[in-house]
Legacy VTK file of the C-alpha trace (Angstrom):
# vtk DataFile Version 3.0
C-alpha trace
ASCII
DATASET POLYDATA
POINTS 298 float
83.246 83.369 74.962
84.308 80.139 73.894
85.426 78.541 76.807
82.504 80.395 78.709
84.856 81.821 81.223
83.413 82.890 84.427
85.959 85.410 85.046
89.524 87.107 84.464
92.119 87.356 87.019
94.868 89.654 85.730
96.454 91.340 83.921
99.708 93.315 85.680
100.169 95.963 82.912
98.066 98.809 82.973
98.043 98.990 78.787
97.460 95.401 78.627
94.450 95.825 81.190
92.963 98.645 79.634
92.204 96.201 76.257
91.340 93.740 78.353
88.491 95.672 80.221
86.635 96.873 77.117
86.182 92.573 76.222
85.523 91.949 79.847
82.888 94.704 79.317
81.590 93.572 75.898
81.163 90.205 77.150
79.834 90.645 80.386
82.805 88.909 81.917
83.965 90.034 85.628
87.385 90.755 85.778
89.720 91.755 88.445
92.960 93.447 87.283
96.132 93.325 89.505
97.435 96.387 87.469
96.051 99.916 89.066
93.384 100.084 86.439
91.420 103.147 86.778
88.242 103.088 84.603
85.069 105.244 85.643
81.414 105.199 84.633
80.120 102.573 81.979
83.435 100.820 82.367
83.641 100.344 85.698
80.879 97.700 85.428
82.593 94.523 84.887
85.831 95.515 86.032
87.898 94.998 89.259
90.817 95.526 90.896
93.235 94.369 93.756
95.994 97.045 93.491
95.430 100.666 95.387
95.641 103.105 92.822
98.268 105.417 91.897
96.555 108.200 93.979
96.588 106.656 97.446
100.351 105.324 96.438
101.501 109.146 96.187
99.140 110.254 98.753
101.581 108.107 100.866
104.573 109.718 99.412
103.694 113.053 99.795
102.505 112.668 103.729
105.978 111.618 103.997
107.261 114.420 101.836
104.850 117.146 104.361
106.605 115.486 107.278
109.993 115.945 106.385
109.622 120.100 105.320
109.540 119.222 101.591
108.488 122.394 99.740
109.780 121.521 96.010
109.988 118.368 94.137
111.183 117.248 90.569
109.235 114.460 88.650
111.472 111.894 86.393
109.351 109.335 84.748
108.534 107.243 81.961
107.250 109.044 78.694
104.193 106.392 78.640
100.470 105.687 80.062
102.673 104.609 83.916
104.446 107.888 83.830
101.491 109.790 82.951
99.492 107.954 86.140
101.855 108.748 88.291
102.717 112.335 87.458
98.793 113.249 87.320
98.435 111.431 91.011
101.449 113.578 92.012
100.515 116.809 90.700
96.657 116.348 92.615
98.524 115.026 95.590
100.796 118.232 95.834
98.696 120.887 95.417
98.292 123.687 97.751
101.598 121.301 99.785
104.315 121.067 97.681
105.558 122.631 94.275
106.278 120.811 91.512
110.011 122.860 90.036
110.315 119.980 87.039
108.816 117.578 85.239
111.664 115.483 82.927
110.208 112.243 81.010
112.481 109.435 79.632
111.566 105.956 77.712
111.959 102.573 79.277
114.928 101.776 76.636
116.789 104.751 76.794
120.414 104.077 77.952
120.636 107.181 79.687
118.973 110.419 81.716
121.642 112.368 81.654
120.195 115.505 80.186
117.098 115.178 82.395
119.047 114.928 85.627
121.005 117.890 85.046
117.746 119.626 84.576
116.167 118.323 87.323
119.368 119.527 89.587
119.425 122.901 87.965
115.799 123.393 89.344
117.168 122.366 93.205
114.208 120.268 94.375
114.127 119.362 97.841
113.070 115.609 96.903
112.650 113.724 93.522
110.128 111.486 92.871
110.979 108.784 89.938
107.819 108.085 88.029
108.622 104.867 86.433
108.584 101.138 87.485
111.462 97.766 86.992
115.221 97.844 86.795
114.486 100.797 84.364
113.677 103.083 87.323
116.931 102.801 88.751
119.025 104.613 86.229
117.344 108.214 87.584
118.449 107.451 90.902
121.932 106.248 90.107
122.344 109.163 87.790
121.178 111.363 90.895
123.750 110.538 93.247
126.730 110.108 90.569
125.656 113.794 89.781
125.631 114.633 93.949
121.929 114.918 94.509
121.964 114.511 98.111
118.141 114.811 98.630
114.896 112.081 99.141
114.764 110.613 96.104
111.080 108.867 96.357
110.229 105.646 93.961
106.629 104.103 92.813
105.565 101.654 94.359
106.138 99.481 90.763
109.783 98.840 91.984
109.543 96.359 94.403
111.542 93.542 93.295
115.024 92.251 93.635
116.123 92.655 90.430
115.684 96.771 91.682
118.113 96.169 94.042
120.369 94.173 92.322
120.909 96.941 89.345
120.502 99.889 91.911
122.907 98.690 93.994
124.325 101.334 96.597
122.755 104.046 94.270
119.094 103.296 95.416
119.844 102.707 98.862
117.647 104.780 100.895
114.861 105.070 97.893
111.494 105.850 99.594
108.824 103.589 98.600
104.889 103.231 99.091
103.617 99.454 98.830
101.348 97.249 100.163
102.433 95.522 103.569
102.960 92.069 101.948
106.458 92.948 101.184
107.215 93.740 104.853
104.896 91.340 107.132
107.081 90.347 109.549
107.901 93.990 110.283
104.453 95.448 110.545
102.987 95.801 114.304
101.275 92.977 115.688
97.759 95.539 115.427
98.080 95.493 111.820
95.303 93.778 109.710
96.903 92.033 107.308
99.995 90.797 109.018
98.445 87.380 110.274
97.064 86.488 106.353
100.325 88.266 105.149
102.578 86.099 106.687
100.815 82.811 106.333
100.927 83.947 102.441
104.646 84.654 102.680
105.497 81.223 104.352
103.687 79.392 101.600
105.422 81.203 98.671
108.736 80.898 99.957
108.110 77.284 100.778
107.524 77.070 97.317
109.797 79.729 95.319
112.496 80.149 97.901
113.769 83.074 100.410
112.505 86.033 99.030
110.494 85.192 96.038
108.003 87.594 97.838
106.658 90.734 95.911
103.985 93.378 96.151
102.936 91.607 92.915
102.203 88.442 94.326
100.511 89.820 97.187
97.956 91.876 94.584
97.726 88.310 92.559
96.746 86.657 95.719
94.234 88.994 96.411
92.794 88.952 93.691
91.777 85.468 93.926
90.444 86.001 97.264
88.115 88.260 95.784
87.122 86.132 93.435
87.177 82.694 95.566
85.040 84.870 97.876
82.181 85.733 95.173
82.053 82.398 93.955
81.175 80.965 97.693
78.534 83.327 98.114
77.517 83.054 94.043
77.217 79.015 94.381
75.595 79.462 98.119
73.028 80.997 96.707
72.344 78.759 94.055
70.210 80.928 91.553
72.600 80.551 88.470
74.464 77.833 86.897
78.328 77.740 86.370
79.202 78.971 82.683
75.857 81.293 81.908
75.180 84.448 81.727
73.370 84.705 84.909
76.449 83.474 86.891
78.676 85.752 85.865
76.290 88.606 86.445
75.596 87.122 89.602
79.633 86.628 90.709
79.779 90.387 89.495
77.271 91.319 91.936
78.719 89.341 94.573
82.573 90.835 94.036
80.876 94.254 94.251
79.511 93.653 97.497
82.398 92.820 99.371
82.824 94.353 102.599
86.024 94.061 104.826
87.616 91.521 103.283
91.582 91.287 104.938
93.683 90.332 102.188
97.838 90.016 102.230
98.101 93.367 100.802
95.104 95.182 102.305
91.583 95.508 103.168
89.073 95.535 100.691
85.062 96.893 100.960
83.340 97.388 97.460
80.736 99.405 96.417
79.158 100.790 92.754
81.056 103.631 93.067
84.702 102.148 94.091
85.540 98.865 92.307
88.845 98.739 93.967
87.719 99.362 97.554
91.254 99.402 99.191
91.822 100.578 102.662
94.729 102.999 102.333
95.370 102.857 105.844
97.224 99.252 104.546
99.551 101.539 102.835
103.349 101.345 104.635
106.488 103.475 103.600
109.471 101.480 103.034
113.120 102.477 102.247
116.429 100.767 101.174
118.981 99.635 103.914
121.397 97.781 103.292
119.762 95.792 100.051
117.093 94.922 101.813
113.196 96.299 102.357
112.886 98.262 106.249
109.601 99.108 107.139
109.579 103.016 107.765
106.047 103.539 109.162
LINES 1 299
298 0 1 2 3 4 5 6 7 8 9 10 11 12 13 14 15 16 17 18 19 20 21 22 23 24 25 26 27 28 29 30 31 32 33 34 35 36 37 38 39 40 41 42 43 44 45 46 47 48 49 50 51 52 53 54 55 56 57 58 59 60 61 62 63 64 65 66 67 68 69 70 71 72 73 74 75 76 77 78 79 80 81 82 83 84 85 86 87 88 89 90 91 92 93 94 95 96 97 98 99 100 101 102 103 104 105 106 107 108 109 110 111 112 113 114 115 116 117 118 119 120 121 122 123 124 125 126 127 128 129 130 131 132 133 134 135 136 137 138 139 140 141 142 143 144 145 146 147 148 149 150 151 152 153 154 155 156 157 158 159 160 161 162 163 164 165 166 167 168 169 170 171 172 173 174 175 176 177 178 179 180 181 182 183 184 185 186 187 188 189 190 191 192 193 194 195 196 197 198 199 200 201 202 203 204 205 206 207 208 209 210 211 212 213 214 215 216 217 218 219 220 221 222 223 224 225 226 227 228 229 230 231 232 233 234 235 236 237 238 239 240 241 242 243 244 245 246 247 248 249 250 251 252 253 254 255 256 257 258 259 260 261 262 263 264 265 266 267 268 269 270 271 272 273 274 275 276 277 278 279 280 281 282 283 284 285 286 287 288 289 290 291 292 293 294 295 296 297
């Protein structure tokens, strides 16, 4: 309010985004979150996001489970809001399809998940889903493999960083992960809508930050900017309001909500009053860790 900010980009943590969403709505400033923030009703008004929802990502995981003939799955995840979100999404997506036979939780800073893994293995699941993010997500998979678990292990889209690969080492080989396509853009078929813009983005990003500096977080951040830029251009062209005013912010909010078929690096976006993410689920791909690299599965 002091600087008369016309829009907010970010953040990329759900807990922070939740707090910021209240301020954005109260101050009537459009905000595009890079975290998969799920707001409904009146709270949705001024809040948008460029990151696909956990529901969409987990639906992709469950689809693969069904194709593999998985009948039972165990969940090991964070005992926080991110873990809650992923467990809720998994419960919803597996209903009537795959049975959840174990639910184990751990804190991000826990030094061990031996007890959770032993309980998980005793449930004899066909597959395990790790509902975590970052390097702490590697620990359940490392422990599962050490204890001899040989079934498929799925991770959330919150693990796609080189640090996860470094910490997990050989134990995370074969991990299956749903992601936005920018991470494996060169491996996409020519027909994929984000291949061309995603390739251009990755080339520019890695030219400035070095090889393999890409991430789905970078793609979501850039797409947040594209959504805002598109709305700014339309609002300025209309010429009905001056930047730095409540009228401009309101017009900008409306412009973001009218986004239609915007092709980004990580997906295609079409917003609506009832959908402030607008992410086309067909853009989501499944990858696996192979030889310490991200490999497109389909």
